[in-house]
N, CA, C and O atoms as CSV, one atom per row, in Angstrom:
chain,resi,resn,atom,element,x,y,z
A,1,UNK,N,N,58.726,60.423,95.804
A,1,UNK,CA,C,59.533,59.451,95.107
A,1,UNK,C,C,59.749,59.882,93.658
A,1,UNK,O,O,60.864,59.824,93.139
A,2,UNK,N,N,58.685,60.307,93.027
A,2,UNK,CA,C,58.793,60.754,91.640
A,2,UNK,C,C,59.648,62.012,91.570
A,2,UNK,O,O,60.372,62.246,90.602
A,3,UNK,N,N,59.542,62.803,92.612
A,3,UNK,CA,C,60.320,64.041,92.659
A,3,UNK,C,C,61.816,63.732,92.739
A,3,UNK,O,O,62.615,64.408,92.091
A,4,UNK,N,N,62.206,62.728,93.516
A,4,UNK,CA,C,63.611,62.342,93.655
A,4,UNK,C,C,64.151,61.804,92.342
A,4,UNK,O,O,65.285,62.109,91.973
A,5,UNK,N,N,63.362,61.009,91.628
A,5,UNK,CA,C,63.832,60.477,90.346
A,5,UNK,C,C,63.946,61.587,89.316
A,5,UNK,O,O,64.825,61.548,88.455
A,6,UNK,N,N,63.057,62.587,89.397
A,6,UNK,CA,C,63.135,63.721,88.478
A,6,UNK,C,C,64.435,64.499,88.709
A,6,UNK,O,O,65.105,64.900,87.757
A,7,UNK,N,N,64.776,64.703,89.959
A,7,UNK,CA,C,66.023,65.413,90.284
A,7,UNK,C,C,67.227,64.603,89.829
A,7,UNK,O,O,68.184,65.167,89.300
A,8,UNK,N,N,67.193,63.266,90.030
A,8,UNK,CA,C,68.301,62.412,89.616
A,8,UNK,C,C,68.471,62.458,88.104
A,8,UNK,O,O,69.597,62.553,87.615
A,9,UNK,N,N,67.367,62.391,87.352
A,9,UNK,CA,C,67.442,62.443,85.887
A,9,UNK,C,C,67.976,63.794,85.417
A,9,UNK,O,O,68.785,63.867,84.492
A,10,UNK,N,N,67.517,64.850,86.061
A,10,UNK,CA,C,67.993,66.181,85.687
A,10,UNK,C,C,69.496,66.300,85.941
A,10,UNK,O,O,70.221,66.876,85.129
A,11,UNK,N,N,69.962,65.756,87.063
A,11,UNK,CA,C,71.381,65.787,87.397
A,11,UNK,C,C,72.194,65.006,86.359
A,11,UNK,O,O,73.235,65.482,85.906
A,12,UNK,N,N,71.731,63.820,85.981
A,12,UNK,CA,C,72.437,63.018,84.976
A,12,UNK,C,C,72.474,63.738,83.639
A,12,UNK,O,O,73.488,63.712,82.942
A,13,UNK,N,N,71.366,64.383,83.279
A,13,UNK,CA,C,71.297,65.102,82.010
A,13,UNK,C,C,72.296,66.264,81.991
A,13,UNK,O,O,73.012,66.457,81.009
A,14,UNK,N,N,72.337,67.031,83.078
A,14,UNK,CA,C,73.260,68.171,83.115
A,14,UNK,C,C,74.711,67.705,83.112
A,14,UNK,O,O,75.567,68.362,82.520
A,15,UNK,N,N,74.999,66.587,83.761
A,15,UNK,CA,C,76.374,66.068,83.753
A,15,UNK,C,C,76.795,65.680,82.346
A,15,UNK,O,O,77.927,65.949,81.945
A,16,UNK,N,N,75.880,65.036,81.572
A,16,UNK,CA,C,76.213,64.650,80.197
A,16,UNK,C,C,76.405,65.868,79.309
A,16,UNK,O,O,77.323,65.898,78.489
A,17,UNK,N,N,75.548,66.873,79.462
A,17,UNK,CA,C,75.655,68.069,78.625
A,17,UNK,C,C,76.947,68.810,78.926
A,17,UNK,O,O,77.641,69.258,78.014
A,18,UNK,N,N,77.263,68.936,80.194
A,18,UNK,CA,C,78.485,69.645,80.558
A,18,UNK,C,C,79.727,68.900,80.101
A,18,UNK,O,O,80.699,69.522,79.671
A,19,UNK,N,N,79.709,67.566,80.189
A,19,UNK,CA,C,80.884,66.813,79.761
A,19,UNK,C,C,81.067,66.906,78.253
A,19,UNK,O,O,82.202,66.982,77.782
A,20,UNK,N,N,79.979,66.902,77.479
A,20,UNK,CA,C,80.119,67.037,76.027
A,20,UNK,C,C,80.503,68.456,75.660
A,20,UNK,O,O,81.243,68.667,74.699
A,21,UNK,N,N,80.012,69.435,76.411
A,21,UNK,CA,C,80.364,70.812,76.072
A,21,UNK,C,C,81.846,71.064,76.348
A,21,UNK,O,O,82.475,71.848,75.637
A,22,UNK,N,N,82.410,70.420,77.354
A,22,UNK,CA,C,83.840,70.563,77.616
A,22,UNK,C,C,84.659,69.990,76.469
A,22,UNK,O,O,85.696,70.544,76.104
A,23,UNK,N,N,84.196,68.885,75.902
A,23,UNK,CA,C,84.915,68.296,74.779
A,23,UNK,C,C,84.839,69.188,73.554
A,23,UNK,O,O,85.807,69.283,72.800
A,24,UNK,N,N,83.721,69.834,73.344
A,24,UNK,CA,C,83.580,70.694,72.179
A,24,UNK,C,C,84.481,71.922,72.275
A,24,UNK,O,O,84.954,72.422,71.254
A,25,UNK,N,N,84.717,72.399,73.456
A,25,UNK,CA,C,85.567,73.572,73.627
A,25,UNK,C,C,87.002,73.246,73.234
A,25,UNK,O,O,87.708,74.107,72.709
A,26,UNK,N,N,87.433,72.039,73.474
A,26,UNK,CA,C,88.818,71.663,73.212
A,26,UNK,C,C,89.045,71.154,71.798
A,26,UNK,O,O,90.103,70.587,71.524
A,27,UNK,N,N,88.096,71.333,70.892
A,27,UNK,CA,C,88.300,70.936,69.509
A,27,UNK,C,C,89.179,71.921,68.762
A,27,UNK,O,O,89.537,71.665,67.612
A,28,UNK,N,N,89.539,73.037,69.375
A,28,UNK,CA,C,90.421,74.005,68.746
A,28,UNK,C,C,91.803,73.369,68.643
A,28,UNK,O,O,92.215,72.600,69.510
A,29,UNK,N,N,92.498,73.699,67.582
A,29,UNK,CA,C,93.821,73.134,67.368
A,29,UNK,C,C,94.741,73.485,68.539
A,29,UNK,O,O,94.843,74.656,68.905
A,30,UNK,N,N,95.406,72.500,69.129
A,30,UNK,CA,C,96.259,72.775,70.282
A,30,UNK,C,C,97.441,73.672,69.938
A,30,UNK,O,O,97.913,74.417,70.796
A,31,UNK,N,N,97.928,73.616,68.701
A,31,UNK,CA,C,99.080,74.432,68.320
A,31,UNK,C,C,98.751,75.925,68.366
A,31,UNK,O,O,99.578,76.735,68.786
A,32,UNK,N,N,97.547,76.281,67.936
A,32,UNK,CA,C,97.154,77.690,67.953
A,32,UNK,C,C,97.088,78.185,69.393
A,32,UNK,O,O,97.565,79.276,69.704
A,33,UNK,N,N,96.505,77.390,70.253
A,33,UNK,CA,C,96.385,77.791,71.655
A,33,UNK,C,C,97.761,77.895,72.311
A,33,UNK,O,O,98.018,78.827,73.072
A,34,UNK,N,N,98.650,76.936,72.016
A,34,UNK,CA,C,99.987,76.958,72.606
A,34,UNK,C,C,100.780,78.169,72.129
A,34,UNK,O,O,101.485,78.798,72.919
A,35,UNK,N,N,100.670,78.505,70.833
A,35,UNK,CA,C,101.402,79.662,70.322
A,35,UNK,C,C,100.911,80.950,70.978
A,35,UNK,O,O,101.706,81.811,71.357
A,36,UNK,N,N,99.594,81.067,71.105
A,36,UNK,CA,C,99.036,82.262,71.718
A,36,UNK,C,C,99.444,82.338,73.195
A,36,UNK,O,O,99.838,83.398,73.682
A,37,UNK,N,N,99.350,81.228,73.887
A,37,UNK,CA,C,99.694,81.200,75.311
A,37,UNK,C,C,101.187,81.425,75.510
A,37,UNK,O,O,101.591,82.121,76.441
A,38,UNK,N,N,102.012,80.839,74.639
A,38,UNK,CA,C,103.457,80.968,74.752
A,38,UNK,C,C,103.886,82.415,74.510
A,38,UNK,O,O,104.777,82.912,75.200
A,39,UNK,N,N,103.277,83.093,73.555
A,39,UNK,CA,C,103.677,84.467,73.265
A,39,UNK,C,C,103.370,85.391,74.442
A,39,UNK,O,O,104.096,86.359,74.669
A,40,UNK,N,N,102.297,85.105,75.197
A,40,UNK,CA,C,101.969,85.933,76.351
A,40,UNK,C,C,102.860,85.598,77.547
A,40,UNK,O,O,103.269,86.492,78.288
A,41,UNK,N,N,103.157,84.331,77.731
A,41,UNK,CA,C,103.910,83.943,78.921
A,41,UNK,C,C,105.417,84.118,78.749
A,41,UNK,O,O,106.139,84.163,79.745
A,42,UNK,N,N,105.911,84.219,77.517
A,42,UNK,CA,C,107.345,84.365,77.301
A,42,UNK,C,C,107.841,85.786,77.535
A,42,UNK,O,O,109.048,86.022,77.575
A,43,UNK,N,N,106.935,86.717,77.687
A,43,UNK,CA,C,107.367,88.085,77.926
A,43,UNK,C,C,108.006,88.161,79.313
A,43,UNK,O,O,107.488,87.579,80.267
A,44,UNK,N,N,109.122,88.872,79.428
A,44,UNK,CA,C,109.764,88.960,80.746
A,44,UNK,C,C,108.919,89.797,81.702
A,44,UNK,O,O,108.325,90.806,81.320
A,45,UNK,N,N,108.885,89.360,82.922
A,45,UNK,CA,C,108.174,90.119,83.943
A,45,UNK,C,C,109.205,90.859,84.783
A,45,UNK,O,O,110.224,90.292,85.176
A,46,UNK,N,N,108.935,92.100,85.046
A,46,UNK,CA,C,109.858,92.925,85.812
A,46,UNK,C,C,109.348,93.043,87.238
A,46,UNK,O,O,108.200,93.417,87.480
A,47,UNK,N,N,110.221,92.716,88.167
A,47,UNK,CA,C,109.881,92.880,89.570
A,47,UNK,C,C,111.134,93.285,90.333
A,47,UNK,O,O,112.256,92.992,89.921
A,48,UNK,N,N,110.919,93.953,91.438
A,48,UNK,CA,C,112.045,94.386,92.252
A,48,UNK,C,C,112.675,93.193,92.945
A,48,UNK,O,O,112.044,92.151,93.127
A,49,UNK,N,N,113.910,93.364,93.322
A,49,UNK,CA,C,114.629,92.313,94.025
A,49,UNK,C,C,114.031,92.157,95.423
A,49,UNK,O,O,114.126,93.080,96.232
A,50,UNK,N,N,113.421,91.018,95.724
A,50,UNK,CA,C,112.793,90.877,97.043
A,50,UNK,C,C,113.806,90.720,98.176
A,50,UNK,O,O,113.442,90.852,99.345
A,51,UNK,N,N,115.060,90.444,97.855
A,51,UNK,CA,C,116.073,90.227,98.882
A,51,UNK,C,C,116.870,91.490,99.193
A,51,UNK,O,O,117.697,91.496,100.104
A,52,UNK,N,N,116.622,92.557,98.440
A,52,UNK,CA,C,117.367,93.790,98.644
A,52,UNK,C,C,116.779,94.544,99.835
A,52,UNK,O,O,115.567,94.731,99.935
A,53,UNK,N,N,117.660,94.968,100.727
A,53,UNK,CA,C,117.218,95.710,101.899
A,53,UNK,C,C,116.844,97.130,101.497
A,53,UNK,O,O,117.436,97.704,100.583
A,54,UNK,N,N,115.864,97.685,102.184
A,54,UNK,CA,C,115.510,99.073,101.946
A,54,UNK,C,C,116.621,99.948,102.503
A,54,UNK,O,O,117.170,99.678,103.571
A,55,UNK,N,N,116.940,100.993,101.765
A,55,UNK,CA,C,118.007,101.881,102.194
A,55,UNK,C,C,117.559,102.625,103.443
A,55,UNK,O,O,116.514,103.276,103.454
A,56,UNK,N,N,118.361,102.520,104.489
A,56,UNK,CA,C,118.031,103.190,105.739
A,56,UNK,C,C,118.380,104.664,105.608
A,56,UNK,O,O,119.447,105.026,105.110
A,57,UNK,N,N,117.472,105.496,106.057
A,57,UNK,CA,C,117.686,106.929,106.007
A,57,UNK,C,C,117.656,107.455,107.437
A,57,UNK,O,O,116.817,107.046,108.239
A,58,UNK,N,N,118.569,108.356,107.748
A,58,UNK,CA,C,118.610,108.870,109.117
A,58,UNK,C,C,117.383,109.736,109.378
A,58,UNK,O,O,116.764,110.256,108.450
A,59,UNK,N,N,117.048,109.880,110.639
A,59,UNK,CA,C,115.803,110.558,111.014
A,59,UNK,C,C,115.827,112.039,110.629
A,59,UNK,O,O,114.785,112.602,110.294
A,60,UNK,N,N,116.982,112.666,110.671
A,60,UNK,CA,C,117.060,114.083,110.312
A,60,UNK,C,C,116.907,114.285,108.809
A,60,UNK,O,O,116.272,115.248,108.381
A,61,UNK,N,N,117.473,113.400,108.008
A,61,UNK,CA,C,117.312,113.496,106.555
A,61,UNK,C,C,115.876,113.172,106.151
A,61,UNK,O,O,115.314,113.820,105.268
A,62,UNK,N,N,115.287,112.177,106.795
A,62,UNK,CA,C,113.928,111.758,106.464
A,62,UNK,C,C,112.929,112.888,106.707
A,62,UNK,O,O,112.022,113.103,105.904
A,63,UNK,N,N,113.099,113.607,107.815
A,63,UNK,CA,C,112.173,114.687,108.172
A,63,UNK,C,C,112.666,116.062,107.718
A,63,UNK,O,O,112.031,117.078,108.001
A,64,UNK,N,N,113.796,116.089,107.018
A,64,UNK,CA,C,114.386,117.318,106.474
A,64,UNK,C,C,114.612,118.358,107.587
A,64,UNK,O,O,114.204,119.513,107.469
A,65,UNK,N,N,115.264,117.921,108.657
A,65,UNK,CA,C,115.566,118.794,109.793
A,65,UNK,C,C,117.038,119.171,109.728
A,65,UNK,O,O,117.908,118.309,109.597
A,66,UNK,N,N,117.306,120.468,109.822
A,66,UNK,CA,C,118.684,120.940,109.835
A,66,UNK,C,C,119.045,121.309,111.274
A,66,UNK,O,O,118.383,122.158,111.872
A,67,UNK,N,N,120.073,120.692,111.833
A,67,UNK,CA,C,120.439,121.013,113.220
A,67,UNK,C,C,120.949,122.449,113.337
A,67,UNK,O,O,121.670,122.944,112.470
A,68,UNK,N,N,120.558,123.099,114.425
A,68,UNK,CA,C,120.955,124.480,114.671
A,68,UNK,C,C,121.395,124.597,116.129
A,68,UNK,O,O,120.810,123.954,117.001
A,69,UNK,N,N,122.399,125.395,116.399
A,69,UNK,CA,C,122.925,125.484,117.762
A,69,UNK,C,C,121.916,126.108,118.719
A,69,UNK,O,O,122.034,125.930,119.932
A,70,UNK,N,N,120.925,126.836,118.203
A,70,UNK,CA,C,119.908,127.452,119.068
A,70,UNK,C,C,118.807,126.465,119.451
A,70,UNK,O,O,118.051,126.720,120.388
A,71,UNK,N,N,118.706,125.349,118.743
A,71,UNK,CA,C,117.695,124.328,119.047
A,71,UNK,C,C,118.304,123.327,120.035
A,71,UNK,O,O,118.691,122.218,119.667
A,72,UNK,N,N,118.376,123.748,121.280
A,72,UNK,CA,C,119.055,122.961,122.309
A,72,UNK,C,C,118.267,121.694,122.633
A,72,UNK,O,O,118.860,120.667,122.961
A,73,UNK,N,N,116.954,121.755,122.545
A,73,UNK,CA,C,116.123,120.582,122.858
A,73,UNK,C,C,116.439,119.433,121.896
A,73,UNK,O,O,116.543,118.283,122.325
A,74,UNK,N,N,116.591,119.726,120.616
A,74,UNK,CA,C,116.932,118.680,119.641
A,74,UNK,C,C,118.353,118.180,119.871
A,74,UNK,O,O,118.596,116.973,119.882
A,75,UNK,N,N,119.275,119.091,120.052
A,75,UNK,CA,C,120.679,118.696,120.204
A,75,UNK,C,C,120.915,117.891,121.477
A,75,UNK,O,O,121.801,117.037,121.516
A,76,UNK,N,N,120.131,118.158,122.514
A,76,UNK,CA,C,120.328,117.424,123.764
A,76,UNK,C,C,119.932,115.956,123.627
A,76,UNK,O,O,120.328,115.134,124.453
A,77,UNK,N,N,119.158,115.614,122.597
A,77,UNK,CA,C,118.806,114.214,122.361
A,77,UNK,C,C,120.038,113.388,121.974
A,77,UNK,O,O,120.066,112.176,122.183
A,78,UNK,N,N,121.042,114.041,121.418
A,78,UNK,CA,C,122.238,113.346,120.944
A,78,UNK,C,C,123.385,113.433,121.949
A,78,UNK,O,O,124.530,113.129,121.616
A,79,UNK,N,N,123.076,113.845,123.174
A,79,UNK,CA,C,124.074,113.988,124.230
A,79,UNK,C,C,123.700,113.068,125.385
A,79,UNK,O,O,122.523,112.945,125.726
A,80,UNK,N,N,124.684,112.426,125.983
A,80,UNK,CA,C,124.440,111.537,127.110
A,80,UNK,C,C,123.932,112.329,128.311
A,80,UNK,O,O,124.397,113.435,128.586
A,81,UNK,N,N,122.982,111.750,129.010
A,81,UNK,CA,C,122.375,112.428,130.157
A,81,UNK,C,C,123.359,112.557,131.317
A,81,UNK,O,O,123.349,113.560,132.031
A,82,UNK,N,N,124.192,111.566,131.504
A,82,UNK,CA,C,125.045,111.523,132.689
A,82,UNK,C,C,126.445,112.076,132.443
A,82,UNK,O,O,127.012,112.719,133.326
A,83,UNK,N,N,127.009,111.840,131.273
A,83,UNK,CA,C,128.389,112.256,131.032
A,83,UNK,C,C,128.501,113.472,130.130
A,83,UNK,O,O,129.545,114.123,130.110
A,84,UNK,N,N,127.460,113.794,129.387
A,84,UNK,CA,C,127.521,114.918,128.463
A,84,UNK,C,C,128.199,114.577,127.156
A,84,UNK,O,O,128.372,115.442,126.297
A,85,UNK,N,N,128.587,113.316,126.999
A,85,UNK,CA,C,129.249,112.885,125.766
A,85,UNK,C,C,128.276,112.845,124.605
A,85,UNK,O,O,127.091,112.571,124.793
A,86,UNK,N,N,128.767,113.115,123.410
A,86,UNK,CA,C,127.941,113.050,122.205
A,86,UNK,C,C,127.922,111.597,121.742
A,86,UNK,O,O,128.969,110.968,121.591
A,87,UNK,N,N,126.721,111.075,121.519
A,87,UNK,CA,C,126.593,109.690,121.057
A,87,UNK,C,C,127.137,109.556,119.640
A,87,UNK,O,O,127.043,110.487,118.839
A,88,UNK,N,N,127.709,108.382,119.335
A,88,UNK,CA,C,128.270,108.119,118.019
A,88,UNK,C,C,127.208,107.723,116.998
A,88,UNK,O,O,126.036,107.531,117.325
A,89,UNK,N,N,127.656,107.608,115.759
A,89,UNK,CA,C,126.748,107.258,114.656
A,89,UNK,C,C,126.125,105.892,114.830
A,89,UNK,O,O,124.971,105.683,114.454
A,90,UNK,N,N,126.871,104.960,115.394
A,90,UNK,CA,C,126.337,103.606,115.542
A,90,UNK,C,C,125.185,103.573,116.534
A,90,UNK,O,O,124.372,102.649,116.499
A,91,UNK,N,N,125.099,104.555,117.413
A,91,UNK,CA,C,124.002,104.623,118.380
A,91,UNK,C,C,122.859,105.482,117.846
A,91,UNK,O,O,121.697,105.085,117.937
A,92,UNK,N,N,123.171,106.651,117.292
A,92,UNK,CA,C,122.126,107.579,116.854
A,92,UNK,C,C,121.467,107.158,115.552
A,92,UNK,O,O,120.300,107.473,115.322
A,93,UNK,N,N,122.195,106.451,114.697
A,93,UNK,CA,C,121.639,106.045,113.414
A,93,UNK,C,C,121.653,107.160,112.384
A,93,UNK,O,O,120.983,107.055,111.357
A,94,UNK,N,N,122.401,108.225,112.637
A,94,UNK,CA,C,122.476,109.337,111.692
A,94,UNK,C,C,123.472,109.019,110.583
A,94,UNK,O,O,124.367,108.191,110.746
A,95,UNK,N,N,123.294,109.696,109.454
A,95,UNK,CA,C,124.270,109.549,108.371
A,95,UNK,C,C,125.521,110.359,108.735
A,95,UNK,O,O,125.522,111.125,109.698
A,96,UNK,N,N,126.561,110.177,107.963
A,96,UNK,CA,C,127.846,110.794,108.285
A,96,UNK,C,C,127.752,112.319,108.296
A,96,UNK,O,O,128.284,112.967,109.198
A,97,UNK,N,N,127.079,112.894,107.298
A,97,UNK,CA,C,126.985,114.357,107.219
A,97,UNK,C,C,126.180,114.933,108.385
A,97,UNK,O,O,126.591,115.913,109.006
A,98,UNK,N,N,125.040,114.322,108.675
A,98,UNK,CA,C,124.202,114.841,109.761
A,98,UNK,C,C,124.893,114.672,111.111
A,98,UNK,O,O,124.768,115.537,111.977
A,99,UNK,N,N,125.608,113.586,111.299
A,99,UNK,CA,C,126.326,113.378,112.563
A,99,UNK,C,C,127.384,114.458,112.749
A,99,UNK,O,O,127.549,114.992,113.846
A,100,UNK,N,N,128.098,114.775,111.677
A,100,UNK,CA,C,129.128,115.820,111.749
A,100,UNK,C,C,128.489,117.175,112.071
A,100,UNK,O,O,129.008,117.931,112.893
A,101,UNK,N,N,127.349,117.479,111.412
A,101,UNK,CA,C,126.670,118.754,111.671
A,101,UNK,C,C,126.153,118.827,113.104
A,101,UNK,O,O,126.261,119.869,113.751
A,102,UNK,N,N,125.594,117.733,113.599
A,102,UNK,CA,C,125.088,117.712,114.978
A,102,UNK,C,C,126.233,117.948,115.955
A,102,UNK,O,O,126.084,118.716,116.906
A,103,UNK,N,N,127.366,117.302,115.736
A,103,UNK,CA,C,128.514,117.492,116.625
A,103,UNK,C,C,128.996,118.941,116.602
A,103,UNK,O,O,129.314,119.505,117.649
A,104,UNK,N,N,129.051,119.546,115.411
A,104,UNK,CA,C,129.478,120.941,115.309
A,104,UNK,C,C,128.505,121.870,116.024
A,104,UNK,O,O,128.917,122.796,116.723
A,105,UNK,N,N,127.210,121.615,115.843
A,105,UNK,CA,C,126.202,122.481,116.464
A,105,UNK,C,C,126.180,122.307,117.984
A,105,UNK,O,O,125.940,123.273,118.708
A,106,UNK,N,N,126.425,121.105,118.473
A,106,UNK,CA,C,126.501,120.902,119.928
A,106,UNK,C,C,127.691,121.668,120.495
A,106,UNK,O,O,127.578,122.303,121.544
A,107,UNK,N,N,128.827,121.613,119.809
A,107,UNK,CA,C,129.998,122.363,120.276
A,107,UNK,C,C,129.726,123.867,120.256
A,107,UNK,O,O,130.139,124.583,121.168
A,108,UNK,N,N,129.028,124.351,119.213
A,108,UNK,CA,C,128.672,125.773,119.161
A,108,UNK,C,C,127.773,126.145,120.335
A,108,UNK,O,O,127.983,127.170,120.984
A,109,UNK,N,N,126.767,125.307,120.606
A,109,UNK,CA,C,125.829,125.585,121.698
A,109,UNK,C,C,126.538,125.546,123.049
A,109,UNK,O,O,126.230,126.346,123.933
A,110,UNK,N,N,127.476,124.630,123.215
A,110,UNK,CA,C,128.226,124.568,124.473
A,110,UNK,C,C,129.115,125.799,124.634
A,110,UNK,O,O,129.213,126.357,125.727
A,111,UNK,N,N,129.760,126.220,123.554
A,111,UNK,CA,C,130.619,127.409,123.622
A,111,UNK,C,C,129.800,128.679,123.838
A,111,UNK,O,O,130.283,129.635,124.445
A,112,UNK,N,N,128.562,128.692,123.344
A,112,UNK,CA,C,127.693,129.858,123.533
A,112,UNK,C,C,127.039,129.848,124.908
A,112,UNK,O,O,126.405,130.833,125.286
A,113,UNK,N,N,127.174,128.775,125.659
A,113,UNK,CA,C,126.608,128.690,126.997
A,113,UNK,C,C,125.163,128.230,127.017
A,113,UNK,O,O,124.491,128.356,128.041
A,114,UNK,N,N,124.670,127.697,125.906
A,114,UNK,CA,C,123.282,127.230,125.850
A,114,UNK,C,C,123.134,125.793,126.338
A,114,UNK,O,O,122.056,125.393,126.778
A,115,UNK,N,N,124.207,125.021,126.262
A,115,UNK,CA,C,124.192,123.622,126.703
A,115,UNK,C,C,125.339,123.401,127.677
A,115,UNK,O,O,126.362,124.084,127.623
A,116,UNK,N,N,125.147,122.433,128.568
A,116,UNK,CA,C,126.208,122.084,129.499
A,116,UNK,C,C,127.231,121.171,128.843
A,116,UNK,O,O,126.939,120.483,127.865
A,117,UNK,N,N,128.438,121.178,129.402
A,117,UNK,CA,C,129.499,120.322,128.873
A,117,UNK,C,C,129.403,118.900,129.421
A,117,UNK,O,O,129.655,117.936,128.699
A,118,UNK,N,N,129.041,118.769,130.690
A,118,UNK,CA,C,129.099,117.463,131.336
A,118,UNK,C,C,127.747,116.866,131.681
A,118,UNK,O,O,127.662,115.670,131.958
A,119,UNK,N,N,126.709,117.648,131.673
A,119,UNK,CA,C,125.380,117.126,132.016
A,119,UNK,C,C,124.345,117.637,131.029
A,119,UNK,O,O,124.557,118.617,130.314
A,120,UNK,N,N,123.234,116.945,131.018
A,120,UNK,CA,C,122.110,117.335,130.172
A,120,UNK,C,C,121.141,118.145,131.031
A,120,UNK,O,O,121.002,117.874,132.223
A,121,UNK,N,N,120.479,119.123,130.447
A,121,UNK,CA,C,119.515,119.930,131.192
A,121,UNK,C,C,118.377,119.036,131.675
A,121,UNK,O,O,117.860,118.219,130.913
A,122,UNK,N,N,117.987,119.188,132.933
A,122,UNK,CA,C,116.966,118.333,133.545
A,122,UNK,C,C,115.625,118.479,132.830
A,122,UNK,O,O,114.853,117.522,132.777
A,123,UNK,N,N,115.336,119.647,132.285
A,123,UNK,CA,C,114.057,119.874,131.599
A,123,UNK,C,C,113.926,118.995,130.353
A,123,UNK,O,O,112.813,118.693,129.922
A,124,UNK,N,N,115.053,118.586,129.775
A,124,UNK,CA,C,115.017,117.790,128.548
A,124,UNK,C,C,115.127,116.291,128.805
A,124,UNK,O,O,115.119,115.511,127.852
A,125,UNK,N,N,115.227,115.873,130.040
A,125,UNK,CA,C,115.430,114.455,130.347
A,125,UNK,C,C,114.198,113.605,130.056
A,125,UNK,O,O,114.329,112.413,129.777
A,126,UNK,N,N,113.009,114.191,130.114
A,126,UNK,CA,C,111.786,113.422,129.883
A,126,UNK,C,C,111.288,113.528,128.446
A,126,UNK,O,O,110.179,113.086,128.146
A,127,UNK,N,N,112.082,114.102,127.559
A,127,UNK,CA,C,111.701,114.177,126.145
A,127,UNK,C,C,111.629,112.778,125.553
A,127,UNK,O,O,112.323,111.878,126.023
A,128,UNK,N,N,110.799,112.575,124.525
A,128,UNK,CA,C,110.750,111.252,123.892
A,128,UNK,C,C,112.089,110.912,123.242
A,128,UNK,O,O,112.771,111.777,122.693
A,129,UNK,N,N,112.439,109.653,123.317
A,129,UNK,CA,C,113.742,109.202,122.823
A,129,UNK,C,C,113.705,109.010,121.306
A,129,UNK,O,O,112.760,108.434,120.766
A,130,UNK,N,N,114.729,109.492,120.637
A,130,UNK,CA,C,114.873,109.255,119.204
A,130,UNK,C,C,115.535,107.909,118.940
A,130,UNK,O,O,115.386,107.339,117.859
A,131,UNK,N,N,116.263,107.407,119.926
A,131,UNK,CA,C,116.977,106.134,119.803
A,131,UNK,C,C,117.246,105.628,121.205
A,131,UNK,O,O,117.087,106.360,122.182
A,132,UNK,N,N,117.651,104.380,121.298
A,132,UNK,CA,C,117.971,103.778,122.593
A,132,UNK,C,C,119.484,103.592,122.674
A,132,UNK,O,O,120.041,102.812,121.902
A,133,UNK,N,N,120.166,104.289,123.588
A,133,UNK,CA,C,121.623,104.161,123.673
A,133,UNK,C,C,122.088,102.760,124.052
A,133,UNK,O,O,123.218,102.381,123.746
A,134,UNK,N,N,121.230,101.987,124.714
A,134,UNK,CA,C,121.620,100.633,125.119
A,134,UNK,C,C,121.515,99.629,123.979
A,134,UNK,O,O,122.115,98.556,124.046
A,135,UNK,N,N,120.759,99.960,122.932
A,135,UNK,CA,C,120.598,99.075,121.773
A,135,UNK,C,C,120.931,99.859,120.507
A,135,UNK,O,O,120.037,100.428,119.879
A,136,UNK,N,N,122.213,99.895,120.126
A,136,UNK,CA,C,122.605,100.697,118.968
A,136,UNK,C,C,122.040,100.154,117.660
A,136,UNK,O,O,121.685,98.980,117.554
A,137,UNK,N,N,121.965,101.046,116.662
A,137,UNK,CA,C,121.484,100.670,115.335
A,137,UNK,C,C,122.451,99.718,114.651
A,137,UNK,O,O,122.045,98.728,114.041
A,138,UNK,N,N,123.743,100.034,114.763
A,138,UNK,CA,C,124.776,99.227,114.117
A,138,UNK,C,C,125.726,98.686,115.182
A,138,UNK,O,O,125.994,99.362,116.176
A,139,UNK,N,N,126.230,97.485,114.982
A,139,UNK,CA,C,127.189,96.954,115.950
A,139,UNK,C,C,128.490,97.759,115.922
A,139,UNK,O,O,128.866,98.335,114.901
A,140,UNK,N,N,129.149,97.779,117.046
A,140,UNK,CA,C,130.401,98.520,117.164
A,140,UNK,C,C,131.419,97.630,117.853
A,140,UNK,O,O,131.048,96.718,118.592
A,141,UNK,N,N,132.705,97.885,117.618
A,141,UNK,CA,C,133.736,96.988,118.132
A,141,UNK,C,C,133.913,97.069,119.644
A,141,UNK,O,O,134.494,96.156,120.231
A,142,UNK,N,N,133.438,98.123,120.292
A,142,UNK,CA,C,133.555,98.195,121.755
A,142,UNK,C,C,132.242,98.498,122.400
A,142,UNK,O,O,132.162,98.594,123.624
């Protein structure tokens, strides 16, 4: 019983000391504190635009790959398996320059006899896909 009253008295004492110490801290002139706080908070903060989209980079530019007509395995990724057609930019996600280079290199490889005109080589059909032809990167009108 005496122990409980001792704890209660100690608690009351600490509450009074803490409440008076809080009052003593705030005896500083409010104008000085406001000026100091205002000078720190009025500085402009620089941050990036959170609504700006990250610039999309094509996979060949990102990995610094230059298409070559002798690299048939890479070029066959941009050719349809069934028709031999070259996929467009909206499907491959390539930039304009890389798409043009890939098309030129595919034509070179076809003229050199390294790639087929109408079909894709069966050995390259199980290669990992760089993109999904059924779900293009960008919408297209047809």
